[in-house]
N, C-alpha and C positions, 0 to 999 in steps of 0.2 A: 249979277245973278249968282245964286248959290251953286256949289259943286254938285249937290244932290237933286237939282232941278230935273224933273222928268217930263214936263209938259204942262199945258194950261190946266188940265183937270187935277193934276197933283198939286200945282200951285194953289188952285181954288180950295182944295180940301185942307191944305195946310194953313191958309191965311184967312179963311172966312168961316162962318158958321154953317155953310152949305154942306149937306151930306151928298156924297157921290154914290149912286146906286147903279149897278150894271143891269142892263135889260136882257140878259142871256144866262143860261145855265151851262154854256159851253165851257169845258174845263180850261181850254187855252185862253178864252176871253176873260173868265173869272180870275185866272192866275195873273193876267196882265192888269186887270182892273184893280185888284187888291194891291198889287205892287205899286200902283199909281194913286192910291188913296181911297179906293172904294170901300164902303162899310157894309155893303150887302148886295143882294141881287133880287130882282123881281122878274117874273116871266109870265107868259101866257101859254095855254095848251099847244098852240101851233108851234111856238118856239121850242118848247120842251120836246114835242114829237120830232121835229127836225133834228134837234141835237141828239136825241136817242138813236135815230136812224144812222147818224154819222159817227157817234162817239160811244156806242154801247160797249165797245171793247175796253174803254177807259174806266 
């Protein structure tokens, strides 16, 4: 196993043609996802509303 292995999603994004998209706009979740190979994010109004309620200060 490589020294930079961060988990199965990171491995998948590095070794296959699969794109990893995060289903949240939460700052903390996006930061983690991007560090592990995510290429984008998609959300829905309910998720966005919940994130804004808890992370508006960010």
